[in-house]
C-alpha positions as CSV (number, residue, x, y, z in Angstrom):
1,M,-61.9,21.4,75.7
2,S,-61.0,24.4,77.7
3,T,-60.6,27.8,76.0
4,D,-56.9,27.9,77.1
5,K,-56.0,24.5,75.5
6,K,-58.0,25.4,72.4
7,D,-56.1,28.7,72.1
8,K,-52.8,26.9,72.6
9,K,-53.4,24.4,69.8
10,T,-54.6,27.1,67.5
11,S,-51.4,29.0,68.2
12,V,-49.1,26.0,67.5
13,A,-51.0,25.1,64.4
14,E,-50.7,28.7,63.1
15,G,-47.0,28.7,63.9
16,L,-46.5,25.5,61.8
17,G,-48.8,26.7,59.1
18,L,-51.2,23.8,59.8
19,S,-54.9,23.7,60.6
20,P,-56.0,22.7,64.1
21,E,-57.8,19.7,62.6
22,I,-54.5,18.2,61.4
23,L,-53.1,18.4,64.9
24,E,-56.2,16.7,66.3
25,L,-55.8,13.8,63.8
26,L,-52.1,13.5,64.7
27,A,-53.0,13.3,68.4
28,K,-55.6,10.6,67.7
29,F,-53.8,8.4,65.2
30,Q,-50.1,9.3,65.7
31,E,-49.5,8.9,62.0
32,I,-51.3,10.2,58.9
33,E,-50.6,10.0,55.2
34,I,-51.0,13.1,53.0
35,E,-51.3,13.1,49.2
36,D,-50.2,15.9,46.9
37,F,-48.5,17.6,49.8
38,Q,-46.2,20.6,49.3
39,M,-44.4,22.5,52.0
40,D,-42.5,25.7,51.6
41,A,-39.9,26.4,54.3
42,S,-37.2,29.0,54.4
43,E,-35.5,27.1,57.2
44,L,-36.0,23.4,58.0
45,E,-34.3,21.5,60.8
46,L,-34.5,17.8,61.3
47,S,-33.4,16.3,64.6
48,F,-32.4,12.6,65.0
49,E,-32.0,11.1,68.4
50,P,-28.9,8.9,68.9
51,G,-29.6,5.4,67.5
52,M,-32.5,6.5,65.3
53,A,-30.5,6.0,62.1
54,G,-29.9,2.4,62.9
55,Q,-33.6,1.9,63.5
56,M,-34.7,3.6,60.4
57,M,-32.2,1.9,58.0
58,P,-32.8,-1.8,57.2
59,K,-30.2,-4.2,58.5
60,L,-28.2,-5.7,55.7
61,K,-27.8,-9.5,55.8
62,L,-24.6,-10.6,54.1
63,P,-24.5,-14.0,52.4
64,P,-22.2,-16.5,54.0
65,S,-19.7,-16.2,51.1
66,L,-19.1,-12.6,52.0
67,K,-18.7,-13.1,55.7
68,A,-15.3,-14.8,55.4
69,K,-12.2,-12.7,55.4
70,P,-10.6,-11.9,52.0
71,V,-7.7,-14.0,51.1
72,S,-7.0,-12.9,47.5
73,M,-7.4,-10.0,45.1
74,L,-10.6,-9.7,43.0
75,Q,-10.0,-10.5,39.4
76,A,-10.8,-7.7,37.0
77,S,-10.0,-6.9,33.4
78,F,-8.6,-3.6,32.2
79,V,-9.1,-2.1,28.8
80,P,-7.0,1.0,28.1
81,P,-9.0,4.0,26.9
82,I,-7.9,4.6,23.4
83,E,-8.0,8.3,22.2
84,T,-7.4,9.7,18.8
85,Y,-5.9,13.2,18.6
86,P,-6.6,15.6,15.7
87,N,-3.0,16.9,15.4
88,K,0.6,15.6,15.5
89,I,3.8,17.1,16.8
90,A,6.2,18.4,14.1
91,Q,9.3,16.4,13.3
92,V,12.6,18.2,13.3
93,V,15.8,16.8,11.8
94,L,19.1,17.7,13.4
95,G,22.6,17.1,11.9
96,G,23.4,17.2,8.1
97,T,25.1,14.2,6.6
98,K,27.4,14.4,3.6
99,S,24.6,13.7,1.2
100,Q,22.7,16.6,2.8
101,G,25.6,19.1,2.6
102,G,27.1,18.5,6.0
103,T,29.7,16.3,7.7
104,R,27.8,14.4,10.4
105,G,27.8,10.7,10.6
106,K,24.0,10.5,10.9
107,S,21.0,12.8,11.3
108,I,18.7,12.6,14.3
109,T,14.9,13.2,14.2
110,V,12.9,14.4,17.1
111,G,9.2,14.9,17.6
112,G,6.4,13.4,15.4
113,E,4.3,12.2,18.4
114,T,0.6,11.4,17.8
115,S,-0.1,10.6,21.5
116,P,1.1,11.7,24.9
117,A,4.4,10.5,26.1
118,F,4.8,6.7,26.1
119,Y,1.1,6.0,25.6
120,T,2.2,2.9,23.7
121,F,-1.2,1.4,24.2
122,E,-2.5,4.1,21.8
123,R,0.3,4.6,19.3
124,P,3.9,3.3,18.8
125,I,6.7,5.7,19.7
126,V,7.8,7.5,16.5
127,N,11.2,9.0,17.6
128,A,12.8,8.2,21.0
129,P,14.0,11.1,23.2
130,I,17.7,12.0,22.8
131,I,20.4,13.4,25.0
132,T,22.9,16.1,24.3
133,L,25.8,16.7,26.7
134,D,27.0,20.1,27.7
135,V,30.5,21.3,26.7
136,F,31.9,24.7,27.5
137,D,34.4,26.6,25.5
138,M,36.2,27.9,28.6
139,E,36.8,26.8,32.2
140,V,33.7,27.3,34.3
141,P,32.9,26.5,37.9
142,L,31.5,23.0,38.1
143,S,30.1,20.9,40.9
144,K,32.7,18.4,42.3
145,A,30.4,15.6,41.3
146,V,30.6,16.6,37.7
147,K,34.1,18.0,37.6
148,M,35.6,14.7,38.7
149,H,34.5,13.1,35.4
150,V,35.7,15.9,33.1
151,K,38.6,17.5,34.9
152,D,41.1,16.3,32.3
153,V,39.3,18.0,29.4
154,V,38.0,21.2,31.0
155,G,39.3,24.1,28.8
156,D,39.5,21.9,25.7
157,P,36.0,21.8,24.2
158,A,37.0,19.4,21.4
159,A,38.4,16.8,23.8
160,W,35.4,17.4,26.1
161,A,33.0,16.7,23.2
162,K,34.9,13.6,22.2
163,L,34.7,12.3,25.8
164,A,31.0,13.0,25.9
165,V,30.3,11.0,22.8
166,E,32.8,8.1,23.1
167,K,32.7,7.5,26.8
168,F,29.4,8.9,28.1
169,G,27.2,7.9,25.1
170,A,25.9,11.4,24.1
171,D,23.6,11.4,21.1
172,M,24.6,15.1,20.5
173,V,26.8,17.7,21.9
174,T,25.8,21.2,23.1
175,V,28.6,23.8,22.6
176,H,28.2,26.6,25.1
177,L,30.1,29.6,23.7
178,I,30.1,31.6,26.9
179,S,33.5,33.1,26.1
180,I,31.8,35.4,23.7
181,D,30.1,37.2,26.6
182,P,31.1,40.9,26.6
183,L,31.4,40.7,30.4
184,L,33.8,37.7,30.2
185,K,36.4,37.2,27.4
186,D,34.3,39.0,24.7
187,A,35.6,36.4,22.1
188,T,34.9,37.4,18.5
189,P,32.6,35.5,16.1
190,K,35.7,34.3,14.2
191,Q,37.0,32.7,17.4
192,A,33.7,31.1,18.1
193,V,33.7,29.6,14.6
194,K,37.2,28.1,15.2
195,T,35.9,26.4,18.4
196,V,33.0,24.9,16.5
197,E,35.2,23.8,13.7
198,N,37.5,21.9,16.2
199,I,34.5,20.2,17.7
200,L,33.2,19.2,14.3
201,Q,36.5,17.5,13.6
202,A,36.5,15.7,16.9
203,V,33.0,14.1,16.7
204,D,30.5,13.3,14.0
205,V,27.3,13.7,15.9
206,P,24.9,16.7,15.4
207,L,25.6,19.8,17.4
208,V,23.6,22.3,19.4
209,I,25.2,25.8,19.3
210,G,24.6,27.8,22.5
211,G,25.4,31.4,23.1
212,C,26.1,33.5,26.2
213,G,22.7,35.1,26.8
214,D,23.5,38.6,25.4
215,P,20.9,39.1,22.6
216,I,23.1,41.2,20.4
217,K,26.3,39.3,20.7
218,D,24.5,35.9,20.4
219,A,22.8,37.0,17.1
220,N,26.1,38.2,15.6
221,V,27.9,34.9,16.6
222,F,25.0,32.7,15.4
223,A,24.9,34.5,12.1
224,E,28.7,33.9,11.5
225,I,28.4,30.2,12.5
226,A,25.2,29.6,10.5
227,E,26.8,30.9,7.3
228,T,30.2,29.3,7.9
229,F,28.7,25.8,8.5
230,K,25.9,25.9,6.0
231,G,24.3,22.4,5.6
232,E,25.4,21.1,9.0
233,R,21.9,21.5,10.4
234,F,22.8,22.8,13.8
235,L,20.3,23.6,16.4
236,I,20.8,27.3,17.2
237,S,20.3,27.7,20.9
238,S,18.6,29.9,21.3
239,V,16.4,32.7,19.8
240,T,14.4,34.7,22.4
241,R,11.7,37.4,22.3
242,D,14.3,40.2,23.0
243,M,16.5,39.3,20.0
244,D,16.1,40.4,16.4
245,V,13.8,37.5,15.5
246,E,13.5,38.5,11.8
247,R,17.3,38.6,11.3
248,C,17.9,35.4,13.2
249,G,15.0,33.6,11.4
250,K,16.4,34.6,8.0
251,F,20.0,33.4,8.5
252,I,18.9,30.2,10.2
253,K,16.6,29.3,7.3
254,K,19.0,30.5,4.6
255,N,21.8,28.2,5.8
256,G,19.6,25.2,6.6
257,H,19.7,25.1,10.4
258,A,17.1,24.6,13.1
259,V,16.2,27.0,15.9
260,L,15.5,26.5,19.6
261,S,12.7,28.9,20.5
262,F,13.3,29.8,24.2
263,T,10.6,31.4,26.4
264,P,9.9,31.7,30.1
265,M,7.4,29.4,31.7
266,D,4.4,30.8,29.8
267,M,2.6,29.1,26.9
268,N,1.3,32.3,25.6
269,L,4.8,33.7,25.2
270,A,5.8,30.4,23.5
271,R,2.9,30.8,21.0
272,E,3.9,34.4,20.4
273,L,7.6,33.7,19.6
274,N,6.8,30.7,17.4
275,R,4.2,32.8,15.5
276,R,6.9,35.4,14.8
277,L,9.3,32.7,13.7
278,Y,6.8,31.2,11.2
279,D,7.4,34.2,8.9
280,F,10.9,33.1,8.4
281,V,11.3,29.4,9.1
282,G,9.1,26.3,8.7
283,K,7.4,24.4,11.5
284,E,9.8,21.6,10.8
285,D,12.7,23.9,11.9
286,I,11.5,24.8,15.4
287,I,12.1,23.1,18.8
288,M,10.6,24.7,21.9
289,D,12.3,25.3,25.3
290,L,9.6,26.3,27.8
291,T,12.2,26.6,30.7
292,T,13.1,23.8,33.1
293,A,12.6,24.6,36.7
294,A,14.5,21.7,38.2
295,L,13.8,19.6,41.3
296,G,14.0,22.0,44.2
297,Y,13.1,25.0,42.1
298,G,9.5,24.2,41.1
299,L,9.7,21.1,39.0
300,D,6.0,20.6,39.3
301,Y,5.5,23.9,37.4
302,A,7.8,22.9,34.6
303,F,6.1,19.5,34.3
304,T,2.6,21.0,34.2
305,N,3.6,23.6,31.7
306,M,5.2,21.1,29.3
307,E,2.4,18.5,29.7
308,R,-0.2,21.2,28.9
309,A,1.8,22.3,25.9
310,R,2.1,18.8,24.5
311,I,-1.6,18.0,25.0
312,A,-2.6,21.4,23.4
313,G,-0.4,20.6,20.4
314,L,-2.0,17.2,20.0
315,M,-5.4,18.7,20.3
316,G,-4.9,21.1,17.5
317,D,-2.9,24.1,18.8
318,T,-0.4,24.3,15.9
319,E,1.7,27.0,17.6
320,L,2.6,24.5,20.4
321,A,2.8,21.4,18.2
322,H,6.6,21.3,18.3
323,P,9.2,19.0,19.9
324,M,10.3,20.2,23.4
325,S,13.8,20.6,24.8
326,S,14.8,20.6,28.5
327,G,17.8,22.4,30.0
328,T,18.0,19.6,32.5
329,T,21.4,20.8,33.8
330,N,19.5,23.5,35.6
331,A,19.2,20.9,38.3
332,W,22.8,21.7,39.2
333,A,21.7,25.3,40.0
334,A,19.7,24.0,42.9
335,R,22.0,24.1,45.9
336,E,20.6,20.8,47.2
337,A,22.3,19.1,44.2
338,W,25.9,20.1,45.3
339,L,25.8,21.7,48.8
340,K,27.4,19.8,51.7
341,M,24.6,18.6,53.9
342,A,24.0,16.4,56.9
343,A,25.3,12.8,56.9
344,E,21.9,11.3,55.9
345,W,22.0,13.4,52.7
346,E,25.6,12.4,51.7
347,P,27.5,11.6,49.5
348,R,27.1,14.6,47.2
349,E,28.7,12.5,44.4
350,L,25.5,10.4,44.4
351,R,23.0,13.0,45.5
352,G,23.9,15.4,42.6
353,P,23.3,13.0,39.7
354,L,20.1,11.8,41.4
355,W,18.9,15.4,41.5
356,E,19.6,15.7,37.7
357,V,18.1,12.4,36.7
358,T,15.0,12.9,38.8
359,T,14.4,16.2,36.9
360,A,15.0,14.4,33.6
361,L,12.7,11.4,34.4
362,T,9.9,13.7,35.5
363,L,10.0,15.7,32.3
364,L,10.4,12.6,30.2
365,L,6.8,11.8,31.2
366,A,5.7,15.3,30.2
367,G,6.8,14.7,26.7
368,V,10.3,16.2,26.4
369,D,12.2,15.1,23.2
370,L,15.7,16.6,23.8
371,F,17.5,16.6,27.1
372,M,20.5,18.8,27.7
373,M,22.5,17.0,30.5
374,M,25.8,16.9,32.2
375,H,26.5,14.0,34.6
376,P,27.4,10.7,33.0
377,A,25.5,8.6,35.6
378,A,22.4,10.7,35.1
379,V,22.8,10.3,31.3
380,K,23.1,6.5,31.6
381,T,20.1,6.1,33.9
382,L,17.9,8.2,31.6
383,K,19.1,6.2,28.6
384,D,18.3,2.9,30.3
385,V,14.8,4.0,31.4
386,T,14.0,5.4,27.9
387,K,15.2,2.2,26.2
388,N,12.9,0.1,28.4
389,L,10.0,2.4,27.7
390,V,10.5,2.5,24.0
391,A,11.0,-1.2,23.7
392,G,7.4,-1.7,24.9
393,G,8.0,-5.2,26.1
394,K,5.3,-7.0,28.2
395,V,5.8,-7.1,31.9
396,D,5.7,-10.5,33.7
397,A,2.6,-9.8,35.9
398,A,3.4,-12.8,38.1
399,K,6.3,-10.9,39.6
400,F,3.9,-8.3,41.0
401,A,0.8,-10.4,41.7
402,D,1.5,-10.8,45.4
403,W,2.4,-7.1,46.2
404,V,-0.6,-7.1,48.5
405,S,-1.1,-9.7,51.1
406,V,-3.9,-10.3,53.6
407,K,-3.5,-12.1,56.8
408,A,-6.4,-14.2,58.0
């Protein structure tokens, strides 16, 4: 072998980290096997020529039975995964009957879940979700799609409440005392009491008592109503972090009512407010409102927040183990629910309630127990869906067996 060739082989061998003898063996036999081999490489590049993968991989031979085109679905059994959760959601009773010191025809219980929403394969549903319809104590701007159903009773909260219960099927009525707002009519607590009294005489369902959003005025009005109607077991809506929580908690507990704990979309803030309320009311007196961002405003955020809160409560977070309420009528704040749009999005009279019920149905699956709603068609749809889910009847699988078809 010439000196040049020898030097070249030696150079290549050194570059690869191999001895010249190994290169000579590769040149002679084209293939060698090495035992107990270890290679350290900071960079390694493998190059495959087109078609090499097909040559390296063995060709699969399918049996005749698998060569034919599929004509039916594979049959497979499904066993639902059953979980057991260490905690349960608190139960809250709303509405005091005569035997309980109130005047309501019946009480309603919400909460008590031991599994996520409608996991009926794990546990039966304890208390079905309920709906409360909004009633305002003064005339307010309403979407045409809503106003057409209540135009004869706007301005008369007692007649509005009666319509909501007897015609629209409301389980409860939410009384929004917005006239007490210092920037509107600045109605007195005594005037608010009179409005609530008229509604109590018009209907016998439990009531939610809502304020105007002013933390000082709301607390004063709630205190007067709580004391005047002791034993009625109202849901006071709502107590927030910027209110006098101690004062509110004391008069709510003293007079036998329940409280809606309202916080922005933040579970840590919900924990904080509930923790503060525990010093004055029991866990059986608190319903949470984690804020409903409606369809078009970020419904996915609201769903995720509520679902996380429900699962956390079931998994042992006692500060979140409370029934949840949704201000579903926030759907009407989204302009898509009422704005005049192109022909393909009309009519608004249908689009509006669809906007509201889509918000409601989404949060129903997150575990909401109490829905505050407005449009009668949305209310009926949610009631029908909830009824079917709660019934837990078996589905006729034959109706859906052929949803997939394969043409030969």
